[in-house]
PAFIVO-17422 format. One record per residue: z negated, x, y negated of N, C-alpha, C, O in turn. Coordinates in steps of 0.001 Angstrom, whole numbers, padded with zeros to 6 digits, always signed. Example, Ala and Ser with C-alpha at 12.3 -4.5 7.8 and 13.67 -1.06 7.14 Angstrom:
BEGIN
-007800+013190+005690-007800+012300+004500-007800+013200+003300-008465+014236+003319 -007080+012850+002250-007140+013670+001060-007870+012900-000030-008039+013409-001138 
% end
This chain:
BEGIN
-115983+008515-086824-116283+009798-087480-115382+010905-086938-114835+011717-087684 -115251+010905-085599-114394+011920-084979-112952+011753-085424-112229+012727-085633 -112540+010462-085568-111168+010191-086007-110943+010697-087426-109895+011271-087721 -111928+010485-088314-111815+010952-089700-111758+012477-089752-110974+013052-090507 -112593+013121-088945-112570+014586-088897-111228+015105-088403-110722+016119-088882 -110656+014381-087422-109346+014773-086908-108265+014672-087969-107390+015534-088061 -108331+013600-088782-107335+013436-089859-107463+014543-090891-106459+015096-091340 -108695+014867-091270-108899+015940-092248-108416+017278-091704-107845+018088-092435 -108651+017501-090419-108205+018753-089805-106682+018842-089797-106111+019897-090076 -106024+017716-089471-104559+017705-089490-104032+017931-090898-103071+018676-091093 -104663+017285-091887-104238+017475-093277-104396+018933-093697-103534+019488-094377 -105499+019542-093290-105729+020950-093620-104673+021835-092968-104130+022739-093603 -104385+021567-091691-103372+022361-090979-102002+022215-091617-101287+023200-091802 -101637+020971-091957-100336+020746-092588-100256+021422-093954-099214+021957-094331 -101366+021392-094690-101385+022042-096007-101142+023542-095872-100373+024126-096636 -101799+024158-094897-101605+025588-094651-100164+025875-094254-099560+026834-094736 -099609+025038-093368-098230+025242-092912-097239+025093-094057-096328+025909-094204 -097413+024045-094876-096501+023842-096001-096616+024976-097015-095613+025432-097564 -097848+025428-097260-098039+026538-098201-097362+027803-097683-096722+028524-098448 -097501+028075-096386-096849+029250-095790-095334+029132-095873-094643+030112-096151 -094815+027916-095629-093363+027705-095702-092844+027949-097113-091790+028559-097296 -093586+027471-098111-093170+027672-099506-093171+029155-099858-092237+029648-100491 -094222+029869-099447-094315+031306-099740-093147+032062-099119-092599+032980-099730 -092764+031670-097892-091652+032336-097212-090320+031989-097860-089446+032846-097992 -090165+030718-098269-088869+030255-098771-088604+030652-100219-087448+030690-100642 -089651+030950-100986-089454+031297-102400-088518+032492-102570-087544+032378-103313 -088761+033636-101919-087822+034756-102098-086434+034463-101539-085437+034940-102081 -086358+033677-100453-085051+033319-099887-084261+032485-100880-083075+032729-101106 -084926+031496-101474-084268+030650-102472-083819+031470-103668-082736+031244-104208 -084649+032421-104087-084286+033268-105223-083053+034111-104918-082199+034291-105786 -082950+034632-103687-081782+035431-103299-080518+034587-103349-079494+035018-103881 -080594+033366-102784-079411+032498-102753-078985+032118-104164-077801+032188-104494 -079941+031715-104999-079604+031348-106378-079026+032535-107136-078055+032386-107878 -079615+033705-106955-079160+034891-107684-077761+035317-107264-077047+035948-108043 -077362+034977-106037-076024+035357-105577-074923+034611-106317-073759+035008-106268 -075290+033522-107007-074307+032739-107767-074459+032933-109276-073792+032254-110057 -075329+033854-109690-075572+034076-111112-074767+035259-111637-074313+036115-110878 -074606+035281-112950-074050+036473-113585-075147+037529-113649-076325+037219-113477 -074760+038769-113894-075753+039845-113971-076716+039641-115129-077848+040123-115094 -076269+038929-116155-077148+038658-117290-078208+037612-116940-079292+037603-117524 -077895+036735-115990-078827+035666-115624-079789+036066-114505-080748+035348-114223 -079533+037207-113870-080323+037605-112703-081811+037692-113023-082645+037306-112204 -082149+038195-114207-083557+038403-114552-084322+037102-114756-085553+037099-114780 -083598+035997-114904-084260+034698-115056-084512+034118-113666-083668+033421-113102 -085686+034422-113134-086004+034069-111746-086189+032560-111603-086787+031913-112462 -085667+032008-110504-085820+030601-110125-085193+029628-111121-085582+028462-111188 -084236+030106-111881-083461+029210-112737-082104+028992-112094-081587+029865-111397 -081534+027827-112332-080221+027535-111777-079158+028309-112538-079284+028485-113749 -078119+028774-111864-077032+029473-112568-076282+028521-113485-076118+027342-113172 -075826+029041-114619-075068+028202-115556-073773+027715-114930-073308+026614-115226 -073194+028535-114065-072012+028157-113283-072012+028989-112005-072542+030099-111975 -071418+028446-110963-071406+029156-109684-070461+030344-109747-069260+030184-109961 -071014+031541-109559-070233+032770-109663-069776+033237-108271-070399+034106-107660 -068682+032645-107788-068143+033076-106499-067507+034463-106592-067155+035069-105580 -067365+034954-107827-066847+036317-108003-067766+037350-107352-067310+038407-106915 -069065+037037-107290-069993+037962-106632-069602+038172-105170-069601+039299-104675 -069273+037086-104494-068852+037180-103091-067485+037841-102971-067221+038567-102012 -066619+037587-103947-065288+038221-103923-065417+039736-104021-064694+040470-103347 -066347+040209-104869-066535+041655-105002-067108+042261-103718-066805+043404-103374 -067934+041490-103019-068457+041976-101737-067327+042196-100750-067253+043244-100109 -066444+041208-100624-065375+041300-099630-064220+042181-100090-063320+042489-099309 -064246+042585-101352-063268+043579-101808-063571+044956-101223-062693+045815-101144 -064822+045156-100816-065186+046423-100182-064496+046521-098825-064607+045616-097998 -063794+047605-098605-062946+047732-097414-063734+047812-096109-063164+047625-095034 -065043+048088-096189-065824+048274-094966-066688+047071-094587-067300+047071-093519 -066749+046054-095435-067688+044963-095197-067421+044243-093884-068345+043993-093111 -066159+043908-093629-065850+043212-092376-066159+044100-091171-066605+043615-090131 -065918+045404-091321-066269+046335-090247-067784+046383-090041-068264+046426-088909 -068533+046376-091152-069990+046411-091054-070531+045162-090368-071419+045249-089520 -069996+044004-090734-070408+042756-090078-070029+042792-088600-070822+042414-087738 -068813+043250-088315-068361+043358-086928-069210+044320-086116-069496+044066-084946 -069617+045431-086738-070481+046396-086040-071822+045774-085671-072325+045978-084566 -072397+045014-086599-073677+044355-086315-073536+043346-085181-074389+043269-084296 -072449+042572-085217-072214+041593-084148-072007+042305-082810-072535+041877-081784 -071237+043392-082831-070952+044140-081602-072222+044751-081019-072504+044595-079831 -072990+045447-081860-074221+046096-081395-075216+045062-080874-075811+045238-079811 -075389+043978-081637-076331+042936-081226-075888+042266-079935-076691+042072-079023 -074603+041911-079857-074093+041209-078677-074195+042030-077407-074696+041547-076391 -073719+043278-077456-073770+044139-076270-075214+044406-075857-075540+044364-074671 -076071+044678-076826-077476+044979-076521-078155+043802-075832-078876+043984-074851 -077925+042596-076346-078583+041415-075793-078071+041106-074391-078860+040805-073495 -076754+041178-074194-076180+040876-072873-076731+041834-071816-077148+041404-070741 -076731+043127-072124-077226+044119-071163-078730+043945-070936-079204+044039-069804 -079480+043691-072021-080933+043522-071888-081267+042304-071034-082175+042364-070206 -080548+041204-071221-080776+040004-070407-080479+040299-068937-081242+039915-068050 -079371+040980-068692-078969+041321-067322-080039+042173-066635-080420+041899-065497 -080519+043200-067325-081489+044119-066726-082864+043479-066561-083471+043566-065493 -083351+042838-067619-084726+042326-067582-084882+041119-066665-085924+040959-066030 -083862+040269-066588-083983+039095-065713-084068+039518-064250-084882+038985-063495 -083227+040479-063844-083266+040939-062452-084551+041710-062157-085166+041520-061107 -084951+042576-063080-086189+043336-062872-087396+042405-062799-088295+042605-061983 -087408+041396-063652-088537+040463-063683-088637+039652-062403-089735+039302-061970 -087497+039351-061795-087525+038608-060528-088265+039410-059456-089076+038862-058710 -087981+040698-059388-088687+041551-058423-090162+041686-058777-091023+041630-057898 -090454+041862-060060-091843+042028-060483-092659+040766-060231-093848+040842-059923 -092018+039601-060361-092738+038339-060185-092930+037972-058719-093924+037343-058356 -091983+038365-057882-092020+037938-056480-092705+038942-055542-093258+038548-054515 -092672+040209-055883-093274+041222-055005-094753+041390-055350-095130+041407-056522 -095585+041514-054315-097031+041581-054516-097594+042997-054388-098781+043215-054629 -096742+043968-054008-097237+045335-053847-097766+045877-055175-097300+045495-056249 -098742+046767-055077-099394+047291-056282-098422+048047-057178-098590+048065-058397 -097404+048674-056583-096467+049458-057376-095715+048582-058374-095397+049027-059477 -095430+047340-057990-094725+046433-058891-095634+045962-060022-095185+045780-061154 -096909+045767-059710-097864+045411-060756-098035+046568-061743-098164+046363-062950 -098031+047783-061203-098141+048964-062066-096912+049099-062957-097028+049430-064137 -095735+048843-062392-094506+048907-063183-094522+047878-064305-094068+048159-065415 -095041+046690-064023-095137+045654-065051-096005+046134-066211-095649+045944-067375 -097131+046748-065902-098012+047270-066947-097337+048386-067738-097543+048503-068946 -096533+049205-067061-095802+050276-067750-094828+049686-068754-094755+050145-069894 -094080+048670-068340-093116+048033-069238-093808+047423-070453-093354+047598-071584 -094908+046707-070216-095618+046064-071317-096260+047105-072228-096253+046951-073449 -096811+048160-071640-097452+049212-072440-096452+049941-073321-096812+050452-074381 -095196+049992-072887-094172+050686-073674-093991+050060-075046-093632+050745-076003 -094240+048752-075142-094079+048073-076434-095189+048433-077414-095077+048145-078606 -096255+049057-076929-097387+049408-077787-097258+050796-078400-098065+051175-079249 -096253+051556-077980-096061+052899-078526-095452+052784-079920-094414+052139-080068 -096053+053383-080948-095500+053293-082304-094082+053857-082371-093783+054894-081778 -093221+053161-083100-091833+053592-083210-091728+054985-083819-090887+055786-083411 -092582+055268-084794-092524+056566-085472-092749+057726-084504-092246+058828-084723 -093508+057476-083429-093775+058539-082456-092542+058897-081641-092493+059959-081021 -091547+058015-081638-090354+058237-080817-089155+058767-081594-088150+059145-080992 -089244+058800-082914-088061+059106-083719-087496+060494-083427-086300+060639-083175 -088349+061505-083460-087869+062874-083229-087346+063049-081806-086242+063567-081637 -088096+062635-080764-087546+062766-079401-086228+062012-079216-085322+062500-078542 -086123+060829-079811-084885+060052-079686-083713+060774-080337-082616+060824-079780 -083954+061332-081520-082861+062018-082213-082424+063259-081434-081229+063523-081300 -083391+064017-080923-083057+065216-080133-082254+064828-078898-081267+065484-078566 -082674+063764-078216-081982+063311-077008-080556+062872-077322-079614+063277-076641 -080397+062043-078355-079063+061550-078702-078160+062677-079194-076953+062661-078955 -078744+063649-079876-077961+064788-080343-077449+065618-079166-076302+066065-079172 -078300+065825-078153-077883+066587-076970-076826+065838-076162-075969+066453-075528 -076892+064510-076190-075906+063696-075474-074617+063506-076266-073653+062928-075764 -074603+063995-077510-073422+063844-078353-073209+062424-078842-072073+062012-079082 -074293+061669-078991-074187+060260-079374-074602+059987-080816-074606+058836-081251 -074952+061040-081564-075271+060847-082977-074001+060434-083718-072919+060956-083449 -074141+059501-084643-073027+058924-085399-072096+058112-084493-070880+058091-084684 -072693+057453-083513-071951+056503-082681-072761+055212-082568-073988+055223-082668 -072062+054116-082361-072753+052843-082167-073469+052804-080820-074426+052051-080637 -072998+053617-079883-073615+053649-078554-075088+054037-078621-075910+053487-077887 -075422+054977-079493-076819+055411-079611-077712+054252-080044-078803+054069-079504 -077252+053475-081013-078038+052332-081493-078143+051264-080409-079189+050635-080254 -077061+051058-079659-077072+050067-078578-078091+050445-077506-078869+049601-077061 -078087+051709-077091-079021+052166-076048-080466+051968-076493-081294+051472-075728 -080766+052354-077725-082132+052233-078233-082517+050768-078411-083662+050391-078162 -081564+049943-078841-081838+048510-079006-082147+047854-077669-083046+047018-077573 -081399+048235-076636-081660+047699-075290-083057+048102-074826-083821+047274-074331 -083378+049384-074993-084696+049874-074576-085818+049162-075325-086856+048846-074744 -085607+048911-076611-086626+048232-077399-086807+046775-077032-087886+046213-077216 -085743+046152-076507-085811+044729-076162-086365+044480-074766-086764+043358-074452 -086395+045501-073930-086793+045318-072526-088239+044829-072357-088450+043899-071579 -089250+045396-073036-090623+044930-072793-090816+043436-073017-091460+042771-072206 -090270+042899-074105-090410+041462-074352-089719+040651-073259-090252+039642-072798 -088525+041099-072845-087808+040394-071791-088582+040382-070488-088649+039357-069810 -089163+041515-070137-089967+041599-068916-091138+040624-068982-091427+039926-068010 -091805+040580-070121-092962+039700-070268-092559+038229-070164-093201+037464-069444 -091501+037825-070876-091074+036427-070871-090559+035996-069502-090987+034975-068963 -089641+036778-068944-089036+036399-067667-090047+036421-066517-090056+035515-065684 -090893+037448-066471-091869+037534-065383-092834+036357-065422-093126+035751-064391 -093328+036034-066615-094226+034893-066745-093567+033593-066337-094197+032740-065711 -092296+033439-066690-091576+032212-066354-091329+032114-064848-091569+031068-064245 -090850+033200-064244-090495+033174-062820-091731+032976-061946-091646+032359-060885 -092875+033491-062383-094108+033280-061614-094453+031800-061508-095123+031379-060565 -093997+031014-062474-094254+029577-062444-093251+028793-061625-093424+027591-061421 -092200+029454-061151-091196+028796-060306-091665+028853-058857-092014+029920-058350 -091669+027715-058205-092182+027632-056832-091427+028562-055885-090198+028631-055901 -092189+029269-055067-091587+030154-054069-090864+029367-052972-090056+029926-052232 -091157+028080-052873-090498+027271-051843-088992+027212-052053-088234+027048-051097 -088554+027348-053312-087116+027386-053585-086489+028618-052946-085418+028538-052346 -087160+029753-053077-086673+030983-052449-086654+030847-050930-085694+031245-050268 -087732+030279-050389-087844+030163-048938-086782+029233-048366-086216+029503-047307 -086513+028128-049078-085488+027190-048606-084116+027843-048613-083341+027695-047668 -083822+028569-049689-082529+029253-049774-082422+030348-048724-081350+030581-048167 -083544+031022-048454-083540+032086-047445-083262+031521-046056-082554+032139-045261 -083819+030348-045764-083574+029691-044477-082094+029351-044325-081545+029393-043224 -081452+029010-045458-080022+028677-045436-079132+029910-045376-077906+029795-045379 -079749+031098-045321-078969+032317-045149-078695+033097-046415-077890+034028-046400 -079344+032741-047510-079132+033457-048775-079987+034724-048815-081159+034704-048440 -079393+035815-049270-080145+037028-049524-080798+036964-050890-080633+035983-051615 -081545+038013-051248-082262+038004-052527-081317+037926-053726-081617+037266-054720 -080175+038605-053622-079226+038595-054739-078680+037194-054958-078601+036730-056096 -078301+036513-053879-077766+035161-054000-078846+034178-054438-078572+033250-055200 -080071+034377-053961-081176+033511-054400-081368+033626-055906-081522+032625-056606 -081355+034867-056394-081518+035068-057834-080354+034455-058605-080563+033742-059586 -079127+034731-058163-077945+034288-058903-077760+032776-058865-077369+032178-059868 -078036+032148-057722-077734+030726-057547-078926+029805-057791-078745+028648-058169 -080136+030304-057578-081325+029452-057694-082133+029762-058954-082410+028873-059760 -082502+031022-059112-083415+031406-060198-082709+031466-061547-083206+030927-062536 -081555+032119-061587-080875+032342-062866-080594+031058-063639-080828+031034-064848 -080099+029976-063003-079878+028739-063773-081154+028169-064384-081108+027517-065426 -082301+028415-063734-083571+027910-064262-084045+028690-065483-084923+028230-066213 -083470+029865-065706-083933+030747-066781-083294+030449-068132-083569+031148-069107 -082444+029423-068210-081711+029176-069455-082621+029013-070671-082366+029660-071687 -083679+028176-070626-084520+028017-071826-085160+029321-072292-085128+029648-073478 -085747+030069-071341-086414+031314-071729-085395+032377-072122-085694+033254-072933 -084190+032307-071552-083135+033249-071935-082718+033033-073382-082521+033995-074124 -082584+031767-073787-082221+031479-075179-083319+031954-076118-083036+032525-077170 -084574+031720-075740-085696+032194-076558-085648+033709-076725-085758+034229-077835 -085484+034396-075618-085405+035862-075633-084203+036333-076438-084301+037293-077202 -083077+035666-076271-081855+036050-076965-082005+035897-078478-081589+036773-079236 -082596+034788-078914-082750+034541-080349-083698+035555-080977-083371+036163-081996 -084877+035741-080371-085869+036662-080939-085330+038088-080986-085443+038765-082007 -084748+038539-079885-084279+039922-079808-083051+040156-080672-082928+041208-081300 -082141+039190-080712-080921+039376-081502-081232+039449-082989-080621+040236-083712 -082177+038635-083453-082561+038701-084865-083211+040047-085171-082962+040636-086224 -084038+040530-084257-084679+041836-084441-083643+042956-084496-083721+043833-085356 -082672+042930-083580-081637+043972-083549-080732+043864-084765-080367+044880-085355 -080365+042643-085149-079502+042434-086316-080149+042991-087577-079481+043617-088401 -081448+042763-087723-082157+043180-088937-082624+044634-088899-083173+045131-089882 -082412+045315-087783-082884+046698-087668-082198+047588-088706-080974+047589-088840 -083007+048327-089420-082491+049225-090460-082703+050689-090092-081850+051534-090362 -083844+050981-089476-084229+052373-089254-083319+053085-088259-082876+054203-088521 -083034+052452-087120-082218+053120-086096-080782+053381-086570-080292+054497-086402 -080090+052395-087156-078760+052699-087702-078798+053767-088796-077899+054604-088882 -079840+053736-089632-079960+054735-090694-080121+056130-090110-079586+057098-090651 -080853+056235-089011-081130+057534-088406-079924+058094-087659-079709+059306-087656 -079140+057229-087029-078111+057711-086110-076672+057528-086590-075765+058138-086024 -076438+056718-087600-075060+056444-088023-074815+057026-089413-075601+056816-090337 -073713+057759-089542-073356+058389-090807-072053+057827-091390-071955+057611-092598 -071069+057594-090545-069745+057170-090999-069789+055741-091528-070370+054858-090897 -069170+055514-092693-069224+054201-093345-068638+053099-092475-069149+051979-092465 -067573+053406-091746-066907+052384-090932-067716+051988-089701-067406+050986-089055 -068763+052772-089365-069591+052474-088191-070926+051843-088570-071712+051481-087694 -071187+051712-089864-072483+051212-090306-072626+049717-090032-071640+048992-089906 -073888+049276-089943-074198+047865-089737-074359+047171-091087-074304+047808-092139 -074559+045858-091037-074678+045088-092271-075930+045482-093055-075923+045442-094285 -077010+045863-092354-078224+046272-093063-078000+047572-093832-078508+047733-094942 -077248+048492-093250-076913+049726-093968-075950+049441-095107-075988+050115-096136 -075082+048443-094932-074159+048072-096010-074930+047563-097220-074569+047857-098359 -075994+046796-096972-076838+046319-098077-077461+047500-098804-077491+047535-100034 -077955+048463-098046-078558+049661-098633-077536+050434-099462-077843+050893-100563 -076326+050577-098935-075265+051284-099660-074881+050532-100923-074629+051137-101965 -074837+049198-100822-074501+048384-101990-075532+048563-103090-075181+048616-104269 -076789+048655-102718-077841+048799-103723-077725+050126-104456-078173+050245-105596 -077129+051120-103814-076900+052412-104468-075591+052419-105243-075514+052930-106360 -074551+051833-104621-073222+051876-105221-073069+050875-106359-072406+051152-107359 -073694+049698-106196-073554+048632-107185-074880+048423-107908-075350+047295-108051 -075474+049519-108359-076801+049453-108949-076843+048558-110184-077891+047994-110500 -075722+048422-110885-075669+047565-112067-074999+046229-111783-074726+045464-112708 -074732+045941-110517-074071+044692-110140-074935+043968-109114-074591+043886-107935 -076062+043447-109585-077008+042815-108680-076490+041498-108129-076949+041050-107079 -075550+040872-108811-074959+039647-108282-074278+039896-106950-074416+039101-106020 -073542+041001-106852-072868+041356-105599-073885+041735-104526-073701+041409-103353 -074958+042423-104925-075999+042804-103962-076653+041560-103360-076845+041475-102147 -076993+040594-104225-077604+039357-103728-076627+038559-102869-077040+037906-101911 -075354+038603-103196-074352+037914-102378-074304+038504-100972-074231+037768-099988 -074346+039831-100879-074334+040474-099564-075629+040192-098806-075602+039993-097591 -076754+040173-099504-078022+039824-098856-077969+038415-098271-078464+038168-097171 -077362+037497-099023-077228+036117-098543-076395+036061-097277-076757+035379-096318 -075276+036778-097272-074416+036822-096082-075176+037423-094901-075072+036939-093774 -075941+038483-095170-076636+039204-094098-077674+038346-093396-077837+038456-092181 -078388+037484-094139-079421+036701-093458-078947+035315-093037-079582+034688-092189 -077845+034815-093606-077372+033494-093200-076775+033502-091794-076837+032494-091090 -076199+034630-091380-075597+034697-090037-076655+034525-088947-076471+033674-088077 -077757+035288-088944-078790+035039-087916-079482+033696-088069-079898+033099-087075 -079612+033206-089309-080212+031882-089507-079350+030804-088857-079868+029903-088196 -078030+030898-089047-077112+029942-088417-077204+030029-086895-077162+029010-086206 -077330+031247-086378-077457+031445-084930-078733+030794-084414-078730+030179-083349 -079825+030927-085164-081094+030319-084759-081011+028801-084794-081461+028133-083862 -080438+028249-085863-080333+026791-085981-079526+026213-084822-079870+025163-084279 -078454+026904-084448-077602+026435-083353-078370+026407-082027-078128+025541-081186 -079292+027352-081843-079997+027481-080562-081442+026992-080605-082190+027211-079653 -081851+026330-081699-083271+026048-081870-083832+025084-080817-085000+025194-080445 -083015+024144-080335-083506+023199-079327-083953+023941-078069-085056+023723-077569 -083086+024818-077566-083433+025589-076370-084517+026620-076678-085320+026960-075809 -084537+027123-077932-085540+028118-078316-086942+027542-078189-087813+028158-077573 -087169+026363-078766-088493+025751-078692-088846+025360-077262-090001+025467-076851 -087844+024904-076501-088088+024571-075102-088500+025786-074303-089406+025713-073473 -087834+026915-074553-088168+028150-073847-089548+028653-074204-090276+029135-073337 -089922+028548-075479-091256+028979-075888-092329+028138-075208-093343+028662-074746 -092092+026808-075148-093061+025911-074515-093165+026176-073022-094262+026299-072478 -092009+026263-072360-092008+026512-070916-092640+027853-070585-093418+027967-069638 -092303+028867-071371-092841+030198-071116-094343+030246-071281-095035+030902-070503 -094861+029547-072304-096300+029577-072535-097052+028843-071432-098146+029247-071039 -096448+027746-070930-097115+026993-069869-097118+027780-068576-098134+027849-067885 -095959+028387-068242-095832+029073-066961-096570+030400-066954-097011+030862-065902 -096711+031028-068148-097412+032299-068182-098921+032073-068063-099692+033033-068072 
% end
């Protein structure tokens, strides 16, 4: 009886998962199909194109700023993630290893920061960046992206490092290693799975960010791919084939990045959940 109930429960769970996957994939499939359709065929949802219209992609790349927009997104995402990993991994090592109350309080401050609504920060952020002369620069978006990624990094890294035996630190300390060398030579190599998890989640979030680039970037050559999609929807209002082509390009890049790193991503999620 218990075995039969278990089978029914698994079937129910799989049904829910497959239904959720279909719901998520339907709009994605429609975007990809529409990117190969003529403008006359766009309104026929979920139908195959009569012929593959690569002209839609050609019109996208005819825009002189598209490669710059893609490059800006890669640059902002890459710099933000590298700096965030560097800062959060080192900070988390101290938070995980030190037992003083001040470090526990700092951990709560970092985690609590993620609970502040983004809308509450928009005006103060704009005033600050304007006073620093960083409005209409990629630097402003990078700084805010790093700050936004820190709470998750602190949570993931701290939970993971707490599960690493302190005997490794003690053995290295006996051999004459200081805290910096212990972190660099002992702890950091162990962080690869959780680092990939953090990198994938945060990079996709930064890549897809629309509000911060919209608020701080004005010049077309400095815009990100998400702003390029927005501009295309205004500029090519009667050319939806080109709009769908750009949408396809915009989401296929992070999808490819995730697929490449998915093995380590799932490993990091599992390790992090066990150690936390």
